[in-house]
C-alpha angles and dihedrals in degrees: 000000000000118000120236091256093053091047090056092047091051091049091051090052091051092050091049090051089049090054091053090050091050092050089052090053090048092053091047093050093045090055092045092053090057089067130074107274134174112260097251092048092049091050091051092047092049090052093047090050090055090047094053091048092055097088095033107043119000093192092056089044091054091048091048090052090051090051090050092048092049091050096049092046091051092049093042092236098159099177093046091048091052091049092051094048088048093052092044089060089065090058091053091043093053089051092051092248095135098162090055090046090052092051090049095055091044088057090048090057091052092055092046089058088066096040124109094182114133091236095054095105092050092047090052088056090053091050091052090052092050091047089054091055093047094049088050090057089047088056093244099129094166093063091037094058091041093058093041093053089047090053091047092052093051092046090051090054092047089045092225101158099184092053092042090053091055090046092054090049091052091047091051091052091047092054088049089055088050089051093242096133096170091057087045090057093043093059092041088058089050086059089055090051090056091046089057088055097046094038093204124145092229093056093047089048091055095042096053091043095055094042088053089049093053092048091050090054087055088053091247091134098161094056091041090056091052092054093046090050088052089049091054090055089063095044113115117188090203092057115107097241121179111249093240089052093056092042090055090049092053093044093050093049090047092052094048093049089047091053088050089051092242093136100170093057090041093054093047092055093045089049091052089051090049094049093048092046091051093045093048094039092240098154097186093054091043098055094035089058092043092056092050093046089055091050092051090052089050091055088050088051092241089139102168093050090044092051092052094051096043094049090047090050092047091053091051093047093046090060092057097047091224103154104196095059092038088057091049092050092051092049092050091048090051091050091047095055091043091055090044092053098246099127094172094060091038091056092046094054091041090057090049089048091053092048092054091044091051090046091054092046093046091049090051091045091049092052090045091051091051090048092049091047091053090046091051093050091049092049090049091052092046091052091053092048092048091052091052091048092053091053092049091047091053091055094047099038094092093053092046092050093062094045095043097083094049091046092049090054091050091049092049090051092048093047091050091051091043092051091050091046092047092051090051090048093050090047092052090045091052091049089050091050092049091049090050091048090048091051091049091049090049091048091048091050092049093048093046090048090048092051092046091050090047090051092048093048091045090052092046092049095045100039100029118029094023090052092049093050090048088053090051090049094053091046091053090048090052090049090050091066094049099045127083109216136169117253094257093049091046091055092050090048092051092047088054091053090049091050090049090050091051090049091054091050092048091049091051090049091052091048090049092052092049092056117358110218090206090063093054095045106034107018140245100307094054092044092052092050090050093047094049092044089057092051092048089052089056091057093222093124137346112248124190113203123198130175134178129186092005099111093082097025109128116200136172112260093240092052092047091050091049093051090045091053091048093054091042091053093046092051091047089052090053092050094046102040115009102066086215127164098193130042128181119203117186132181120187123184121192124165104308096343129095119191120194122190125183118180133171139181094226133125094286125201143235105269093201094054092046094056111115092012099082120140129228092274094060091043090054090049093051091046091055092045091052090047090056090043090238135143130242126204120187124193118182142136132176114289093359102088131242133273122195118188122188130183127194133181099221127162 
């Protein structure tokens, strides 16, 4: 079992390693941006550069975001601009600049209103979630919960379980801040329900952690400890956790140990939260942990050390204007000086604590009064309208009575016709769905048969004919040493052996293309690197390959083969028709999503004119995309290159 000190040292090493990896990504992106890139790719690379700078140099990150914003505005890329403003808000949030973060997400929503990108709805959900978090830090819990519930509702409709899980976590924390611990537990258990569907360690880790947190707030420390112990069983240090996720984990454990009066363990967890918050520039986690560390030292009667930490935390919190933590720091300082025997200072901080508490209460009461006043005015207007409606109804009741029977007959007839029509519509829709399903099954069978035949032919060529030709080659080489030939005949004999050797190599290349062995053994990412390396060796075209999140991406073999064939067909199309000199191939894996992007600087084409005139290659691509239930988005125009973006939900 590692001691607390060694755990912290290990964590520091991991963060240092992460910084080196980020610097490597920054260098790679900086070099990439020096080349000629399509507009959407350049916008994405500029945003990623700003993202990687966030935890290394915040000034450079801010400047990179401004460069990305200026570029997308100039190119009228609404969706990309919204995405950049959205990501920029995280930089402001981590620095405690909540007003700037709020302005950034508001601007993101404006750009999303003009966006026609297929991911616009999902991005709007993310913006609502971020707005909820910002309003929480601005002490406006009413708006915070409003935006979070709105984001949850949209995620439920979109059936995006990973995003819904995060939304339920945020809702649980919000109810904790509002002191509604039963609601806090209710949403924490909704997180567990999603974890049981996704069956991932990370989701179980989060679910058990937040249930334990809610039980601790209800003073059920024994049950809370059980859930936190369960959470630790699913914790994987190699998992790519978000910094705020780990900070929350350490803070929750620290609070539960504190409530159980296990102060040594409590302090260790708060210290880990503080170190990670400082390293990752997460100000909220940093000063939250600092306050709690000071309070632990107070309970241990280490008054001088406690005073130093609490005063430092109070100064940091005062800069942000966040009232809830400011109030906590003042309360802890008052308690510290009371325990220390300095009643004068204790009274001073207690008065400040009461002022902030009253300010929070008055602010809430003011908002409540405004809300009740609006509600009263609305009810008054509704009562007047209802009275007028009753009077009008009395005058017209006689006329309506006579026409009621006739109207009822008409409605019955219409409903009967509508029901019949609806049944016919549903019947036709069901037939259409069955036909589509039958076509997909047929396509799947054809593609599987094709892959099986490719595999069989590749094996026959490699193991059978290739082996036989190799045997012939070695036999001829043995004969060469035993035969006496004239110089001219010897040259012809050697040329024949060379031609045979070239034929064997070509046959092996054909067999490899029919069914790459690398794909079967090492997966899609390795196969793509091998395939693109072979093309670059040929000198036909220069291809840049980038991948992210693919190292641990596990895919079914049939899905991996299908994606490989799609990229292979797209690259072949570029080589045959585009007259391009540069090609960019990107694969991004995140949770259950796989994004594939292929862009070139070739002659391009008019997508509208090409509709209905696609060749066999494009038909094969679309068949495989439909089989994987993915989406395809093509952007191209004459002399401006082509960009093909594909998205798949692949486990």
